[in-house]
Structures are given as structure tokens and as C-alpha cells.
C-alpha positions, 0 to 999 in steps of 0.5 A: 326710981328703981333700977328697971326704970332707969334702964328703960329711960337710958334705953329710950334715950339711946334709941332716940339718939340713934334715930336722930343720927340716922335721919340726919345722915340720910338727909345729908346724903340726899343733899349731897346726891341732889348737889351731885345731880345739879352739878352733873346737869350743869356740867352737861349744859356747859358742855352743850353750850361749848359744843354749840359755840364751837360749831357756830364759830366753825360754820361762820368761818366757812361761810365767810371763806365761801363768800370770798370764793364766790365773789372771786368766781363772780369777778372772774367769770361773771354773775351769769356763770355763777348765778346757780351757786348764790342760792346755796350760800344764801341757804347756809346763811339763813341757817346760821342766822337762826343759830346766832339768834338761839345763841343770843337767847342762851346768853342774854340777861333773861334766865333760861330753864334747863330744858330750854338750854338743852334744846336750844344748844342742840338746835344750834348744833343741828343748824350748823351741820345743815349750814355745813352741808350747804357750804359743801355743796357750794364748794363742789359747785365752785370746783366743778366750775373751775374744772370747766374753766380749765377743761373747756379749752382742751375740750374744744381743741380735742373736738377740732382734732376729732372733727378733722379726723372724721372729715377725712373719712368722708371720701372713703365712705363715698367710694365704698357706697359707689362700689356697693351700688354695683353689688346691691340694688337701690332698695337694699342701700336705702339705710346708708345711701345718704350717710355721707351727706348727713355726716358732712352736715353734722361735721359742718355744724360741729365746726361752727360750734367749736368756733362759737365755743372759742369765741365764748372763751375769749369773753369768759362765757365759760358755761356757754363755751362748754355747752357749744363744745359738748354739742360739737362733740356729739355732732362729730360722734354721730357723723362718725357713726354714720360713716361707720354704718357704710363701712359695716354694711358690706359685712352685714350684707355678706352675713345675710347672704350666707344665712339666706343660702341656709334658710333657702335650703331649709325652706325647700325641704320643708315645702317638700314635707308640707306638699306630702301631707294629705290634701285635707290636712293642707287645706287652709292655713298650710296651703296659704303658708306654702304659697307664701313661701314659694312666692318668697323663694321665687322673688329671690334675684338670680345669682350675680344680679344686684339684690337686697340680701337683708330684705330677702332674708327677712322675707324668706325667714318670715314665710318659713316661720309662718309655714312652721307655725301652720304645720305645728298648729295642724299637728297639734290639732290632729293630736287634740282630735285623736285624744277627743276621738278616744274620749268620744265613745265613753262620753256618749256611753255616759250620756246614754246612761244618764238619758235612760235613767232620766227617761225612766223616771219621767215615763214611770211617773208621768204626770207628777213630773213638771216642765223643768225636768221635761225641758232638761230631758229634751235638751239633753236628748238634743245635745246627745243627738248633736254629739252623735252627728258631730264631725269634730270629735272635740265638739262631739265630746263637749256636746255629749258631756253637756247632754249627760249633765242636762240628763242628770239635772232632769232626773234630779228635778223629776225626783223632786217633783215626784216627792212633792206629789207624794206629799200632796203637792203639785209641781205648779204649787197646787194640792194633789189630794182628794176629799178623803186625803187619798188620790183623786189628784193631778194625774191620779184616779181613785188612788190608783195610777192609770193602767191599774197600778195601785198605791196610796198617797202615803205610799207615794210619800215613802216612794218619793223618799226612796226616789230621792235616795236614788233607789229607783234607778235600778229597781224599776216600778215598785208600785207593781209589788202592791197590785 
């Protein structure tokens, strides 16, 4: 073996050793990485297990304390007062029961997969949080119940004091009502006439309710005592409102009297303006509104006579508003009429031009024009005639515009019929040609129109195209050129 071979063998051995060393190093790194991931996963699962166990212990301790608190409340107040709180505790216990079952699965002898350990631990934590929410709700309910127990006696005492205070105001309200009867008529006092009697009935009910509340407190029926106290408090509040309405009525009546004087002066000025309008403008709604306002003013009581200022103000204001609306509507109508009158002339001129154009087509090419065009023309003439005779400019403008539209449509239909006739077709679907292909058709004799105007069907086709283009409107009868 020469030196070159020896060098090659040595080099190959070195390469093999390097490769084996690299593979061994890579495999060792993979094993260390796998062990690291397994350790991290196990650490995470251990952490989740500890978190689930801690949450379970805390929630169970809270549930046991809540059971003791609820049992104490039931013993003190009775099952009837606390029956709405028991379902809340039951929901918390149901969630904890499911959480304990999952925790048992995590710690029994049956091996669990990593996925199961992760999911069950997270589920235990969620169930404990849900149970904590129910226990928080139970704590709030117990706190509210204790607050009711503490506050109900004070509430009953407070209602009794308010009841005595409001009852003392009843005689003053009766005296005020008697004084008001000398100033205002019975109709005006109807809203407050029975207020003292209604207030006394409410106060009597409140007194019975507070007595019932005290009796319930002696037998530990706290919820019923609280309900009776709240009913008594509401009755006292309503009674006080009725008595206050009697006291406030006079101020309201004085404000109505002041407003009535102002609106009466305004109404008389508006009546004078309305009577000054021309008779034709007043006819109808304005005359009716004037009469209604005059009646409302005439119905006002004489100075110093008991009356109903609130009702009188309402009636006069409504009649005054009705007159304002009628005058405004009439002014608006007059403005519309003025604008329509300014548009009527141009509208009639346009309609007359459209009629003249349509008549020219029908008169010049009589037979080829079918019934549709003639019907539109007749309707257009009728609408324009109505527009000329209309007394109302708005209706006249509308009729003139309808007539112009119908006349334009009649001209379009007539042009179509003429074009078809030039192509050997009639408006009724027949054929307009003779044996030689010229003339001899409907309304035509020997290829010439009545009156000696010549022209072949070929020219008729050209003529139809010209008509459709609108050229015939101002040129007249082109057929005369070829006579």
C-alpha cells in the first residue's frame, strides 16, 4: 500500500468518525429537548392541578359557610322569608358536585391522557368560578334580607309620622276648596272637588297597613311587614298629592285668567282682520272659524261672575288656533292660485302647439292614421277645452299639461302609422299594396292621394322615415313638390 492509499484510508476513517460523532450529538440533543418538553408539560399539568384543587377547596369552604348563614336566617325568619334564597345555594352545590367528580377522575387509579388532565383541570376551575357567582348572589340576598329586617321597623315608624302630618293638612284643604267654590263654578272645580275625601280614604288605608306591618313584625314575617309598609307609604304619598292639587289649583286658575285676557285681546284683533277679507275669500272655512271664535268669546262669563278660567282658556285658544289655520290655509291657497295663473298661459300655448302639430299630421295623411292616434288627439282637444274653461287656474294648468302630453302621443302614433303605410302595412294589420306593388291600397287611388297629389309607395317609405325623424312638423306637405 503506497502513501496515497494510506492517506485516503485515514481520511475516510476521520470522516466516518466525524459523522458518527455528529449523529450521536444530534440524537443526544433531541433526547434532551424531548425530556425538556415532557418536563414543561408535566409542570404545566401540575400547576393546573394545584390551581383546580385550590379553587375547589375555596369554593367548598364558601358553600359550607353560606349553608350555615342560610340556616341561621331560616331559623330566625322562617322558611317563608328565605325560600327564594335556597335555589341559589342549590345551584352552587350542583356545580361543586360536578367539580368534585372531575377531580376524582384526575386522582383515581385509572391513567389519564395529558389532554384529559388539561381539560378536566380547566373545567374544575370554571365550575368553581360559577359556584362562586351563585354564592355571591346568595350573599347579596342575605344582606338585603338583613337590611329589610333592620329597616322595616324604622320604615313603619316613618310612615306613621308622615301619616299624621298629612292627616293634619286635610281640614286646610277642605277650607281652601270651600273658598274656591265662591270664586269658580262647579264645572271648573271638578278636577279637585273630591280630593279631600279621596285623601282621607287613602290615609285610612295607610293607617291599616302600618298596623298590619307592626303585627307581622311581632311574628317575624319580615317580608310581609315590608310589603305592608311600602303600601302604606305609597298611599300617604298619593294622599299628599291630592291635597297639594287643591292648594295648587288657585295658582293655576290665576295663570289661566292672565293668559285668557291676553288671548281674548289677540282673538278680537284677528276677528277684525278676518272680517276685513273679501267675502269670496271668507266663504267656507274662514267664516266657520270666525263664528266659532265669536261664540267662544260670547260664552265667557261676565267680570266678577264665578267661571272656569282653565276651560274658557282652552275653548278660546282652540277657536283662535282654528281661525289662524283657516286664514293661513286660505293665504296658501291664494298663493298657489297666483302661481298657477302665471303658469296657465304658457301651458295653454304649449298645448295649442302640440295640438296643431298633431292635427297637421292627421289632416295631411288621413287614411293611414289609425284609431289610437285619433283617440289621443280627441282626448287632447277635450283636455285643452277644459283647461280654457277652468275657473281654477291649478286645474287649468293640469288639464293643459295633460292635453299637451296626449297631443304629443297622438303625433307619435300617427307618425308610426304613416311609416307602416309607406312600407305596405296598414294600422289594422292588413297590407297596403296593389298587384303592381304601388298604391291601390287603403285610402290611396292609383298611387296618388285624393286631390291629385302624386307619390309612389317607395316615396311613402322615405316619407315615413322623414316623419319619424320629426322633419314634417314644420315643412308641410312634401308630396306637393313631386306633383
